[in-house]
SELUM-350970 format. One record per atom (N, C-alpha, C): residue in one letter; y, z, x. Coordinates in pm, whole numbers, padded with zeros to 5 digits, always signed. Layout:
<sites>
aYZX/...
</sites>
This chain:
<sites>
m-00118+00000+00084/m+00000+00000+00000/m+00124+00000+00089/d+00229-00069+00045/d+00350-00085+00125/d+00445+00033+00104/a+00471+00109+00214/a+00562+00224+00207/a+00537+00301+00078/f+00415+00349+00062/f+00365+00391-00068/f+00452+00496-00137/y+00475+00610-00070/y+00552+00717-00135/y+00691+00667-00172/a+00754+00598-00079/a+00889+00548-00105/a+00889+00448-00221/s+00787+00363-00226/s+00780+00263-00332/s+00761+00328-00469/v+00683+00437-00474/v+00667+00509-00600/v+00801+00569-00644/e+00875+00624-00549/e+01006+00681-00582/e+01101+00573-00634/l+01092+00453-00579/l+01181+00345-00621/l+01148+00295-00762/l+01028+00324-00809/l+00999+00293-00949/l+01084+00381-01041/r+01108+00504-00997/r+01191+00596-01075/r+01339+00568-01056/y+01372+00533-00931/y+01513+00513-00896/y+01533+00370-00844/p+01521+00271-00931/p+01534+00131-00886/p+01671+00100-00827/q+01772+00182-00857/q+01905+00159-00802/q+01909+00179-00650/l+01802+00236-00592/l+01797+00260-00448/l+01727+00148-00371/k+01678+00046-00443/k+01608-00063-00376/k+01700-00133-00275/g+01644-00162-00159/g+01720-00228-00054/g+01799-00134+00034/l+01804-00006-00003/l+01880+00093+00074/l+01785+00171+00164/p+01836+00228+00274/p+01752+00315+00357/p+01724+00446+00282/v+01597+00472+00258/v+01554+00592+00186/v+01441+00657+00264/v+01447+00787+00281/v+01338+00860+00346/v+01283+00962+00248/i+01152+00985+00257/i+01084+01083+00173/i+01035+01193+00266/g+01073+01315+00237/g+01028+01424+00322/g+01095+01555+00289/g+01039+01662+00345/g+01096+01794+00320/g+01049+01851+00188/g+01040+01981+00181/g+00998+02046+00058/g+01117+02084-00027/r+01191+01986-00072/r+01317+02015-00139/r+01318+01961-00282/r+01209+01981-00353/r+01201+01933-00491/r+01312+01992-00577/r+01360+02115-00545/r+01466+02177-00624/r+01594+02094-00622/l+01622+02024-00510/l+01740+01939-00504/l+01725+01820-00596/d+01603+01769-00606/d+01577+01658-00695/d+01596+01702-00841/e+01548+01822-00871/e+01564+01874-01006/e+01712+01898-01037/a+01787+01947-00938/a+01930+01969-00958/a+02002+01837-00984/l+01960+01732-00913/l+02019+01599-00933/l+01996+01552-01076/r+01874+01571-01124/r+01842+01527-01259/r+01917+01610-01363/d+01926+01742-01339/d+01997+01829-01434/d+02144+01790-01443/a+02203+01753-01329/a+02345+01718-01327/a+02372+01588-01401/h+02269+01506-01417/h+02285+01378-01486/h+02185+01367-01600/a+02167+01477-01670/a+02069+01482-01778/a+02105+01391-01895/d+02231+01348-01898/d+02276+01265-02011/d+02247+01117-01992/r+02181+01080-01882/r+02156+00939-01857/r+02015+00920-01801/p+01958+00800-01812/p+01826+00773-01755/p+01829+00785-01603/l+01713+00811-01544/l+01705+00825-01398/l+01756+00700-01328/a+01727+00584-01385/a+01766+00458-01323/a+01917+00436-01322/e+01991+00520-01395/e+02135+00503-01402/e+02212+00612-01329/i+02142+00699-01259/i+02211+00799-01177/i+02284+00726-01064/p+02412+00752-01042/p+02487+00680-00938/p+02428+00704-00799/v+02426+00600-00719/v+02374+00611-00582/v+02449+00719-00504/a+02579+00731-00528/a+02660+00830-00455/a+02619+00974-00486/a+02543+00995-00595/a+02505+01130-00632/a+02383+01182-00555/f+02310+01092-00487/f+02188+01132-00417/f+02221+01200-00283/p+02141+01301-00243/p+02162+01363-00112/p+02133+01265+00000/v+02205+01280+00112/v+02185+01191+00226/v+02146+01272+00348/l+02088+01205+00445/l+02035+01272+00563/l+02141+01348+00642/r+02262+01297+00646/r+02366+01362+00728/r+02392+01506+00683/d+02360+01537+00557/d+02385+01670+00504/d+02263+01761+00514/y+02154+01708+00570/y+02031+01787+00574/y+02037+01889+00688/a+01990+02009+00660/a+01976+02113+00762/a+01842+02179+00741/g+01754+02165+00834/g+01621+02221+00820/g+01526+02158+00919/r+01396+02183+00898/r+01300+02134+00995/r+01188+02055+00931/g+01217+01996+00817/g+01118+01911+00753/g+01096+01783+00832/v+00990+01714+00798/v+00958+01588+00865/v+00948+01478+00760/i+00961+01356+00807/i+00954+01240+00718/i+00808+01210+00684/t+00782+01195+00558/t+00649+01152+00515/t+00639+01001+00521/t+00740+00933+00472/t+00748+00787+00484/t+00893+00745+00463/a+00919+00618+00487/a+01055+00566+00473/a+01048+00422+00423/t+01153+00378+00355/t+01158+00239+00312/t+01176+00150+00434/y+01147+00021+00417/y+01159-00072+00528/y+01305-00083+00575/a+01400-00063+00483/a+01541-00066+00522/a+01573+00049+00617/a+01510+00165+00598/a+01532+00279+00687/a+01461+00260+00820/r+01346+00196+00816/r+01268+00176+00939/r+01342+00087+01040/q+01431+00004+00991/q+01509-00081+01081/q+01600+00000+01173/f+01627+00125+01137/f+01710+00212+01220/f+01626+00298+01316/g+01496+00273+01319/g+01408+00350+01406/g+01352+00474+01340/v+01374+00489+01211/v+01324+00603+01136/v+01181+00576+01093/g+01093+00677+01108/g+00954+00655+01072/g+00882+00782+01035/s+00758+00767+00990/s+00676+00879+00948/s+00656+00980+01061/a+00650+01108+01023/a+00627+01221+01114/a+00747+01254+01200/m+00856+01182+01186/m+00978+01214+01261/m+01051+01329+01192/g+01109+01419+01270/g+01188+01527+01214/g+01309+01473+01139/l+01341+01535+01026/l+01454+01487+00945/l+01586+01499+01019/m+01600+01602+01101/m+01724+01620+01177/m+01741+01507+01279/k+01632+01467+01343/k+01638+01356+01438/k+01669+01227+01364/a+01606+01208+01249/a+01630+01088+01170/a+01775+01080+01124/a+01836+01197+01098/a+01976+01200+01054/a+02070+01144+01160/k+02033+01157+01286/k+02116+01101+01393/k+02102+00949+01399/l+01984+00899+01364/l+01960+00755+01369/l+02015+00683+01246/c+02005+00750+01132/c+02046+00685+01006/c+02105+00790+00911/p+02224+00840+00944/p+02282+00949+00863/p+02307+00911+00718/q+02322+00783+00690/q+02352+00740+00554/q+02229+00727+00467/a+02110+00745+00526/a+01986+00730+00450/a+01979+00832+00337/i+01931+00790+00224/i+01914+00879+00109/i+01785+00958+00127/l+01792+01087+00099/l+01678+01176+00119/l+01620+01217-00016/l+01492+01188-00035/l+01421+01229-00156/l+01305+01320-00117/p+01277+01423-00196/p+01164+01512-00164/p+01032+01449-00206/v+00923+01501-00152/v+00791+01448-00185/v+00749+01495-00323/d+00672+01415-00391/d+00618+01447-00523/d+00472+01401-00524/f+00385+01486-00469/f+00247+01445-00448/f+00173+01419-00579/d+00208+01487-00685/d+00142+01463-00813/d+00164+01319-00858/e+00286+01270-00842/e+00318+01133-00880/e+00245+01033-00791/y+00240+01063-00660/y+00173+00971-00567/y+00024+00963-00596/r-00036+01079-00628/r-00179+01078-00659/r-00207+00997-00785/k-00117+01005-00883/k-00135+00928-01007/k-00140+00779-00977/y-00046+00731-00897/y-00043+00589-00865/y-00156+00550-00770/s-00199+00644-00687/s-00313+00619-00599/s-00438+00592-00682/r-00460+00673-00783/r-00578+00652-00870/r-00569+00518-00943/l-00449+00481-00984/l-00432+00355-01056/l-00464+00234-00967/f-00411+00233-00845/f-00434+00115-00761/f-00580+00106-00717/k-00644+00221-00695/k-00784+00219-00654/k-00875+00175-00769/a-00841+00217-00890/a-00918+00172-01006/a-00907+00021-01022/t-00789-00032-00993/t-00768-00177-01002/t-00854-00251-00900/v-00861-00198-00777/v-00942-00261-00672/v-01089-00262-00710/t-01139-00147-00757/t-01283-00138-00786/t-01323-00228-00903/e-01230-00256-00992/e-01261-00349-01101/e-01287-00490-01049/l-01224-00525-00938/l-01238-00659-00881/l-01337-00663-00766/a-01341-00558-00687/a-01433-00550-00572/a-01494-00410-00573/p-01605-00392-00646/p-01660-00258-00670/p-01700-00181-00544/q-01737-00252-00438/q-01778-00181-00316/q-01653-00147-00236/m-01598-00028-00262/m-01471+00013-00203/m-01485+00146-00130/e-01423+00156-00014/e-01420+00280+00063/e-01279+00340+00057/d-01271+00462+00009/d-01143+00532-00004/d-01102+00587+00133/r-00984+00547+00179/r-00937+00592+00311/r-00809+00674+00302/g-00792+00745+00192/g-00672+00825+00177/g-00592+00780+00057/v-00475+00838+00045/v-00397+00817-00077/v-00348+00673-00092/d-00329+00600+00019/d-00264+00469+00009/d-00341+00356+00076/e-00470+00374+00105/e-00543+00271+00180/e-00690+00270+00140/v-00746+00151+00129/v-00889+00136+00103/v-00945+00019+00183/y-01076+00020+00200/y-01150-00097+00246/y-01230-00149+00126/a-01236-00279+00110/a-01316-00339+00003/a-01402-00450+00061/d-01529-00451+00024/d-01623-00552+00074/d-01624-00670-00024/f-01581-00786+00023/f-01576-00907-00060/f-01709-00983-00062/t-01805-00942+00020/t-01924-01024+00049/t-01994-01074-00077/h-02019-00985-00172/h-02099-01023-00288/h-02015-01035-00415/v-01883-01039-00400/v-01796-01058-00516/v-01789-01208-00548/p-01813-01247-00672/p-01802-01390-00706/p-01665-01446-00668/g-01663-01550-00588/g-01538-01609-00542/g-01476-01536-00426/g-01545-01435-00376/g-01488-01354-00268/g-01471-01428-00137/q-01541-01540-00118/q-01532-01615+00007/q-01438-01736-00002/r-01380-01759-00118/r-01291-01874-00134/r-01168-01860-00046/e-01140-01967+00029/e-01027-01968+00123/e-01035-01849+00219/g-01156-01814+00260/g-01173-01704+00354/g-01139-01569+00296/g-01147-01557+00164/g-01114-01431+00099/g-00971-01425+00048/r-00892-01525+00078/r-00750-01522+00041/r-00731-01523-00112/v-00817-01594-00183/v-00803-01603-00329/v-00822-01466-00393/l-00926-01396-00353/l-00950-01263-00408/l-00840-01166-00365/a-00792-01178-00242/a-00684-01092-00196/a-00560-01110-00282/r-00528-01236-00315/r-00412-01262-00401/r-00431-01201-00539/l-00554-01211-00590/l-00583-01155-00723/l-00567-01002-00721/i-00613-00940-00614/i-00598-00794-00603/i-00450-00757-00598/q-00372-00827-00516/q-00228-00801-00509/q-00162-00814-00646/k-00192-00925-00714/k-00132-00951-00844/k-00170-00844-00945/s-00296-00805-00946/s-00344-00707-01042/s-00284-00569-01017/i-00273-00530-00891/i-00212-00401-00858/i-00066-00399-00900/f+00004-00509-00873/f+00146-00514-00909/f+00164-00508-01060/e+00081-00580-01134/e+00094-00580-01279/e+00064-00442-01338/r-00025-00368-01274/r-00066-00237-01327/r+00027-00125-01283/t+00086-00137-01164/t+00164-00026-01109/t+00308-00059-01077/g+00339-00189-01060/g+00472-00226-01013/g+00487-00213-00864/l+00378-00188-00792/l+00380-00166-00647/l+00317-00285-00574/t+00360-00305-00450/t+00303-00411-00368/t+00210-00354-00262/c+00123-00439-00213/c+00031-00399-00106/c+00014-00516-00010/s-00035-00485+00109/s-00065-00587+00208/s-00215-00586+00235/v-00274-00704+00245/v-00419-00716+00256/v-00455-00789+00385/g-00547-00731+00458/g-00606-00796+00575/g-00749-00831+00544/v-00787-00957+00563/v-00924-01001+00536/v-00986-01045+00668/a-01104-00991+00697/a-01168-01020+00825/a-01317-00992+00814/p-01394-01030+00916/p-01539-01008+00911/p-01580-00861+00916/n-01489-00772+00960/n-01526-00630+00970/n-01403-00542+00949/k-01427-00412+00941/k-01322-00315+00908/k-01217-00306+01019/l-01260-00313+01144/l-01167-00303+01257/l-01061-00412+01249/l-01104-00536+01233/l-01011-00648+01230/l-00931-00651+01101/a-00994-00612+00990/a-00923-00611+00862/a-00808-00511+00864/k-00831-00395+00926/k-00726-00294+00938/k-00608-00350+01017/m-00635-00416+01127/m-00529-00474+01209/m-00456-00585+01134/a-00534-00670+01066/a-00475-00783+00994/a-00383-00737+00882/s-00414-00621+00822/s-00333-00573+00710/s-00190-00540+00753/e-00168-00524+00882/e-00035-00492+00933/e+00045-00616+00972/f-00017-00733+00970/f+00048-00853+01023/f+00166-00900+00939/n+00154-00896+00809/n+00256-00956+00721/n+00310-00858+00618/k+00334-00738+00657/k+00394-00640+00566/k+00542-00672+00545/p+00594-00646+00424/p+00524-00599+00305/p+00476-00716+00220/n+00381-00685+00131/n+00331-00780+00031/n+00273-00906+00094/g+00202-00888+00206/g+00146-01003+00276/g-00005-01007+00273/i-00059-01124+00307/i-00203-01142+00321/i-00228-01209+00456/s-00318-01154+00533/s-00355-01213+00662/s-00506-01226+00669/v-00552-01343+00706/v-00695-01368+00721/v-00725-01391+00868/v-00818-01315+00922/v-00859-01327+01062/v-01007-01359+01067/f-01041-01475+01124/f-01180-01512+01143/f-01224-01467+01284/e-01354-01467+01304/e-01407-01429+01435/e-01349-01517+01546/a-01328-01644+01516/a-01275-01737+01616/a-01127-01712+01647/d-01061-01627+01567/d-00919-01600+01586/d-00891-01484+01681/v-00995-01416+01726/v-00975-01294+01805/v-00891-01321+01929/q-00920-01426+02003/q-00847-01453+02127/q-00700-01485+02100/t-00672-01560+01994/t-00534-01604+01970/t-00451-01502+01892/k-00513-01430+01799/k-00438-01339+01713/k-00448-01192+01754/i-00556-01156+01820/i-00580-01014+01851/i-00551-00981+01997/w-00596-01063+02087/w-00580-01030+02229/w-00435-01015+02276/p-00337-01086+02220/p-00200-01066+02268/p-00138-00933+02224/l-00202-00861+02134/l-00144-00739+02078/l-00157-00621+02175/p-00066-00522+02166/p-00080-00401+02246/p-00208-00327+02212/c-00262-00255+02308/c-00388-00183+02286/c-00380-00085+02169/r-00262-00026+02147/r-00247+00073+02041/r-00270+00016+01902/k-00269-00116+01889/k-00292-00177+01759/k-00437-00160+01713/i-00526-00124+01805/i-00663-00096+01767/i-00669+00045+01709/n-00714+00057+01587/n-00725+00187+01523/n-00834+00268+01594/g-00792+00370+01666/g-00887+00449+01746/g-00839+00466+01889/i-00737+00388+01928/i-00673+00406+02059/i-00544+00483+02035/g-00543+00608+02075/g-00429+00695+02053/g-00334+00698+02171/p-00232+00784+02165/p-00130+00791+02271/p-00187+00823+02409/k-00282+00917+02415/k-00337+00956+02545/k-00416+00841+02608/a-00497+00774+02526/a-00575+00661+02578/a-00481+00548+02620/e-00374+00527+02543/e-00279+00422+02577/e-00213+00449+02713/i-00177+00574+02737/i-00116+00610+02865/i-00214+00586+02981/k-00338+00627+02960/k-00438+00608+03066/k-00462+00459+03090/l-00469+00380+02984/l-00489+00236+02999/l-00371+00173+03075/a-00250+00217+03042/a-00132+00163+03109/a-00134+00193+03258/k-00180+00314+03294/k-00190+00350+03435/k-00291+00262+03508/l-00386+00210+03432/l-00486+00120+03488/l-00445-00027+03474/h-00316-00046+03436/h-00257-00181+03423/h-00320-00261+03309/i-00360-00191+03205/i-00415-00255+03086/i-00318-00230+02971/h-00253-00335+02926/h-00148-00321+02825/h-00182-00391+02694/t-00249-00503+02700/t-00283-00577+02579/t-00433-00566+02551/i-00470-00602+02430/i-00612-00602+02394/i-00687-00705+02479/g-00618-00814+02513/g-00680-00913+02601/g-00708-00856+02739/d-00614-00775+02792/d-00638-00707+02920/d-00763-00621+02911/l-00776-00551+02798/l-00890-00463+02778/l-01020-00542+02770/a-01015-00655+02699/a-01135-00737+02682/a-01182-00797+02815/a-01091-00807+02910/a-01126-00867+03040/a-01204-00771+03129/q-01211-00643+03090/q-01278-00545+03175/q-01427-00538+03145/p-01509-00526+03247/p-01654-00512+03226/p-01686-00382+03152/r-01792-00385+03074/r-01834-00265+03001/r-01858-00148+03097/e-01923-00175+03210/e-01955-00067+03303/e-01828+00000+03356/w-01725-00080+03382/w-01599-00024+03433/w-01534+00065+03328/l-01536+00022+03202/l-01479+00102+03094/l-01557+00231+03075/v-01690+00224+03085/v-01772+00345+03072/v-01743+00442+03186/d-01727+00389+03307/d-01697+00475+03422/d-01563+00547+03405/n-01466+00481+03344/n-01332+00537+03333/n-01307+00614+03204/f-01384+00585+03097/f-01356+00648+02968/f-01477+00719+02906/g-01588+00721+02979/g-01706+00786+02925/g-01798+00688+02855/k-01923+00729+02839/k-02026+00638+02788/k-01995+00588+02648/a-01965+00679+02555/a-01946+00639+02415/a-01813+00567+02395/y-01704+00628+02442/y-01571+00571+02417/y-01552+00442+02497/g-01605+00439+02619/g-01594+00319+02700/g-01666+00201+02637/a-01786+00226+02584/a-01862+00120+02517/a-01790+00074+02391/w-01731+00171+02319/w-01657+00135+02197/w-01534+00050+02232/l-01461+00085+02338/l-01346+00006+02379/l-01386-00139+02411/h-01500-00153+02476/h-01549-00286+02512/h-01574-00370+02386/d-01641-00308+02287/d-01671-00381+02164/d-01545-00406+02081/a-01460-00305+02069/a-01340-00318+01986/a-01248-00426+02039/s-01234-00435+02170/s-01145-00536+02228/s-01193-00678+02199/r-01320-00691+02167/r-01377-00822+02133/r-01391-00841+01982/g-01333-00747+01906/g-01336-00759+01760/g-01468-00726+01697/r-01552-00651+01767/r-01684-00617+01715/r-01681-00481+01645/d-01738-00475+01526/d-01740-00351+01450/d-01849-00364+01344/n-01952-00281+01353/n-02065-00291+01261/n-02062-00186+01151/r-01952-00113+01138/r-01944-00009+01036/r-01948-00071+00896/a-02026-00009+00809/a-02035-00056+00671/a-01921+00005+00589/v-01891-00057+00477/v-01798+00001+00381/v-01871+00114+00309/v-01821+00236+00324/v-01887+00355+00270/v-01824+00391+00136/t-01901+00378+00030/t-01846+00401-00103/t-01850+00547-00145/e-01933+00628-00079/e-01942+00769-00111/e-01919+00850+00016/s-01823+00939+00012/s-01800+01029+00125/s-01751+01163+00073/e-01792+01268+00137/e-01756+01402+00094/e-01654+01462+00191/p-01549+01524+00140/p-01452+01589+00229/p-01514+01711+00297/v-01473+01734+00420/v-01520+01851+00494/v-01447+01976+00447/s-01319+01961+00420/s-01237+02073+00374/s-01118+02019+00297/i-01051+02107+00226/i-00928+02074+00153/i-00825+02179+00188/s-00702+02136+00217/s-00602+02232+00263/s-00466+02203+00201/r-00381+02303+00211/r-00240+02293+00174/r-00160+02363+00283/e-00048+02305+00323/e+00038+02371+00420/e+00183+02331+00397/t+00274+02410+00451/t+00415+02380+00436/t+00490+02422+00562/t+00587+02342+00601/t+00677+02375+00711/t+00807+02428+00651/f+00853+02543+00699/f+00970+02607+00641/f+01099+02541+00688/d+01201+02547+00604/d+01331+02494+00641/d+01393+02574+00754/r+01357+02703+00763/r+01400+02789+00874/r+01284+02880+00909/d+01283+02933+01032/d+01177+03024+01072/d+01180+03149+00985/l+01063+03195+00945/l+01051+03314+00862/l+00977+03425+00938/h+01014+03548+00909/h+00952+03662+00975/h+00868+03740+00875/a+00750+03784+00919/a+00655+03848+00830/a+00710+03975+00767/v+00803+04042+00832/v+00860+04166+00779/v+00990+04139+00705/r+01084+04075+00773/r+01216+04055+00713/r+01214+03954+00598/d+01118+03863+00600/d+01107+03763+00493/d+00976+03779+00417/k+00932+03903+00405/k+00801+03931+00345/k+00789+03877+00203/a+00891+03900+00121/a+00884+03857-00019/a+00874+03705-00029/q+00958+03635+00048/q+00957+03489+00044/q+00824+03433+00095/l+00776+03489+00205/l+00648+03444+00260/l+00534+03470+00162/g+00539+03587+00097/g+00434+03621+00001/g+00431+03523-00115/q+00550+03485-00161/q+00557+03388-00271/q+00504+03252-00229/i+00543+03207-00109/i+00496+03077-00058/i+00345+03079-00040/f+00294+03190+00014/f+00151+03204+00040/f+00073+03196-00091/t+00120+03266-00192/t+00053+03263-00323/t+00057+03125-00384/e+00171+03057-00373/e+00183+02921-00427/e+00087+02825-00357/l+00074+02836-00225/l-00019+02751-00152/l-00161+02773-00200/c-00200+02900-00216/c-00336+02930-00261/c-00360+02880-00403/t-00260+02893-00488/t-00273+02846-00626/t-00286+02694-00631/k-00203+02625-00553/k-00211+02479-00551/k-00342+02432-00489/l-00389+02502-00388/l-00515+02466-00325/l-00631+02484-00424/a-00627+02593-00499/a-00730+02615-00602/a-00726+02502-00705/g-00605+02460-00742/g-00591+02349-00835/g-00646+02220-00779/d-00624+02196-00649/d-00680+02077-00584/d-00832+02077-00592/l-00892+02191-00562/l-01038+02203-00565/l-01091+02178-00706/q-01027+02238-00804/q-01073+02224-00942/q-01058+02080-00990/r-00945+02017-00955/r-00922+01879-00999/r-01022+01783-00936/k-01056+01808-00808/k-01148+01719-00736/k-01294+01756-00758/g-01319+01871-00823/g-01456+01908-00856/g-01534+01971-00742/y-01466+02056-00661/y-01533+02120-00548/y-01514+02271-00553/v-01609+02339-00492/v-01595+02482-00461/v-01622+02498-00312/g-01568+02604-00253/g-01584+02623-00109/g-01619+02766-00075/k-01670+02785+00046/k-01720+02915+00087/k-01648+02972+00209/t-01582+02883+00286/t-01510+02928+00406/t-01361+02910+00383/i-01289+03021+00386/i-01145+03021+00357/i-01070+03057+00484/g-00968+02980+00516/g-00896+03003+00641/g-00746+02984+00626/i-00676+03027+00731/i-00531+03012+00735/i-00490+02944+00865/k-00371+02886+00863/k-00313+02823+00981/k-00168+02868+00992/l-00129+02914+01111/l+00008+02952+01137/l+00062+02872+01254/r+00189+02836+01247/r+00255+02779+01364/r+00379+02864+01389/y+00386+02917+01512/y+00498+03004+01548/y+00622+02924+01587/d+00730+02997+01611/d+00855+02930+01647/d+00849+02864+01784/n+00747+02899+01865/n+00729+02834+01995/n+00631+02715+01985/f+00596+02676+01861/f+00508+02563+01830/f+00361+02591+01858/k+00327+02709+01901/k+00187+02744+01920/k+00124+02767+01782/s+00002+02714+01763/s-00067+02728+01635/s-00190+02816+01650/v-00220+02891+01546/v-00341+02973+01544/v-00409+02954+01408/t-00541+02966+01408/t-00619+02958+01284/t-00717+03074+01278/r-00748+03116+01159/r-00852+03215+01135/r-00923+03177+01006/d-01052+03208+00997/d-01121+03181+00871/d-01227+03288+00846/q-01273+03292+00725/q-01373+03390+00684/q-01463+03327+00579/t-01593+03347+00594/t-01690+03293+00499/t-01730+03402+00400/i-01719+03371+00272/i-01752+03468+00168/i-01893+03445+00116/e-01940+03532+00028/e-02081+03528-00013/e-02114+03411-00103/t-02020+03372-00187/t-02048+03264-00281/t-01934+03165-00286/h-01963+03042-00323/h-01860+02939-00332/h-01761+02970-00444/t-01639+02924-00426/t-01535+02953-00525/t-01428+02845-00526/h-01356+02836-00637/h-01231+02760-00643/h-01126+02845-00716/d-01147+02974-00711/d-01060+03070-00779/d-00940+03105-00692/a-00820+03092-00748/a-00697+03115-00671/a-00687+03258-00621/t-00727+03355-00704/t-00718+03497-00663/t-00811+03526-00547/t-00932+03471-00554/t-01029+03492-00444/t-00979+03427-00315/i-00926+03307-00327/i-00873+03238-00210/i-00757+03317-00151/r-00669+03365-00237/r-00552+03444-00191/r-00595+03571-00121/h-00692+03641-00177/h-00739+03767-00117/h-00803+03744+00019/t-00893+03644+00026/t-00964+03619+00151/t-00871+03565+00258/a-00781+03476+00220/a-00684+03425+00316/a-00594+03537+00366/g-00563+03633+00278/g-00484+03748+00318/g-00554+03832+00424/l-00687+03844+00411/l-00764+03916+00513/l-00758+03843+00648/c-00757+03711+00642/c-00745+03633+00765/c-00610+03658+00832/l-00505+03670+00752/l-00371+03695+00806/l-00365+03825+00884/k-00446+03923+00844/k-00445+04051+00913/k-00504+04043+01052/r-00566+03930+01084/r-00631+03913+01214/r-00547+03831+01312/v-00422+03802+01277/v-00335+03726+01366/v-00209+03805+01395/n-00142+03765+01501/n-00016+03829+01541/n+00096+03780+01449/l+00156+03870+01373/l+00263+03833+01282/l+00399+03878+01333/a+00406+03914+01461/a+00535+03956+01517/a+00630+03838+01539/p+00583+03723+01592/p+00675+03610+01612/p+00719+03551+01479/r+00828+03480+01483/r+00875+03410+01364/r+00785+03289+01338/l+00773+03251+01212/l+00681+03146+01170/l+00757+03023+01123/r+00704+02905+01157/r+00764+02780+01110/r+00671+02704+01015/l+00543+02740+01012/l+00447+02671+00925/l+00340+02768+00879/l+00298+02750+00755/l+00189+02830+00699/l+00096+02738+00622/g-00033+02753+00642/g-00129+02669+00572/g-00251+02748+00530/v-00320+02700+00427/v-00443+02761+00376/v-00547+02650+00361/r-00670+02681+00395/r-00777+02580+00393/r-00903+02639+00331/v-00977+02555+00260/v-01109+02593+00209/v-01210+02490+00259/g-01312+02537+00329/g-01417+02451+00382/g-01553+02492+00326/g-01658+02438+00387/g-01793+02465+00336/g-01806+02419+00193/l-01758+02299+00165/l-01746+02252+00027/l-01880+02211-00035/m-01885+02227-00164/m-01998+02183-00245/m-01942+02130-00377/k-02003+02024-00429/k-01959+01975-00559/k-01982+02083-00665/m-01887+02097-00754/m-01897+02199-00858/m-02022+02177-00943/s-02054+02052-00971/s-02173+02022-01051/s-02300+02070-00982/d-02307+02050-00848/d-02424+02097-00773/d-02430+02249-00770/f-02313+02311-00758/f-02306+02458-00755/f-02356+02517-00887/v-02313+02459-00998/v-02356+02507-01130/v-02507+02488-01146/q-02556+02370-01106/q-02699+02344-01118/q-02780+02440-01032/q-02730+02467-00913/q-02798+02561-00823/q-02804+02700-00885/a-02694+02740-00950/a-02691+02871-01014/a-02789+02878-01131/v-02795+02768-01208/v-02888+02763-01321/v-03032+02770-01272/d-03062+02692-01169/d-03197+02691-01114/d-03236+02829-01062/s-03142+02894-00996/s-03167+03027-00941/s-03194+03128-01052/k-03114+03117-01158/k-03131+03208-01272/k-03266+03187-01338/l-03304+03061-01359/l-03432+03033-01422/l-03549+03078-01336/a-03533+03060-01204/a-03643+03093-01113/a-03671+03242-01107/t-03572+03325-01140/t-03589+03470-01130/t-03596+03537-01266/t-03604+03458-01374/t-03614+03514-01509/t-03760+03533-01545/p-03802+03654-01583/p-03945+03676-01620/p-03987+03589-01737/a-04106+03534-01728/a-04161+03455-01838/a-04200+03546-01952/a-04239+03490-02066/a-04271+03568-02185/a-04387+03662-02161/d-04482+03624-02073/d-04599+03710-02049/d-04572+03818-01946/g-04446+03828-01898/g-04412+03930-01801/g-04426+03886-01659/n-04486+03769-01635/n-04499+03718-01499/n-04372+03646-01458/l-04345+03642-01330/l-04225+03574-01278/l-04244+03423-01286/s-04142+03354-01344/s-04149+03208-01356/s-04096+03144-01229/l-04180+03077-01155/l-04142+03015-01028/l-04154+02865-01033/f-04168+02805-01148/f-04190+02659-01163/f-04311+02618-01081/
</sites>
């Protein structure tokens, strides 16, 4: 999906189209204040001058995403809002609204599966879809089906997406970035040398900043440079598994299947504070935030149909050092009170003297709620005496 969060916001505020807009910070109250101040008119008619702008921001939030107009100023995801304010002070600042984003995420994914049922969910704004056995999926190298998916998503949501079509997931991911926004790129196996090799190594999904630095020190800057290296040399320098993967990836090889079913390892909620908070002096505020995180996390679990057994917390201090603690309870749960109590016990095991800039809560050891209920029923039946007084063990 193209600038997904920002694009969803522009559905509500079409008057901001074409302007630099950033989404970030936990400032939903400002959005509500904006709406209250203009309650006499539709959202689409709120004057542009009434929206908050980056130059007035004070805090430590980060950008979740930005419109393409904002990106031209060097503003991008994960950048601090204060830093972004120096690059593009006139940018309009909107807070995140994850409930709205999830709604549109479900809509676009439902649209994809109607056309290409074998779909792998890769997060709120991205999927892989296998065209192999879809009728007409191979026409024009997949371009016809890609156009149909784009058209259908736009008609259903008003949002645009970019599609990369290729023989495998590695190349398709790269191709999806070629013609953003609202573009389609088709890469055949024969195109690897001309379309892939000239690209920087970082364009391969799986080569991060550290690997890029090491490759640069070895005078390897493009994917073609990487492809020119023998497998043995890459293994010697990057290890057996990663070196072999680099060798295959640089040649566009990827045998991963589209996985239609996957289970999350954990579900979490966290927030970065606008200012550092202290466990004693800001106890009431921290307590309220902590309870809200646990409540929202419990809601996430219930909505997604999971219960968990390992509950943990994450803290980031004012010196950017992070600590985590967790505790495993006797039975799985998605109850907010239980999560709050257990996470509170974890907090007692960390140093709360330094000021805090981030607080998070996590639930792991997940099980589907349906499986948990069935397990409980089976356990109950297995230990219930039969009519003759004997234990029923099936």
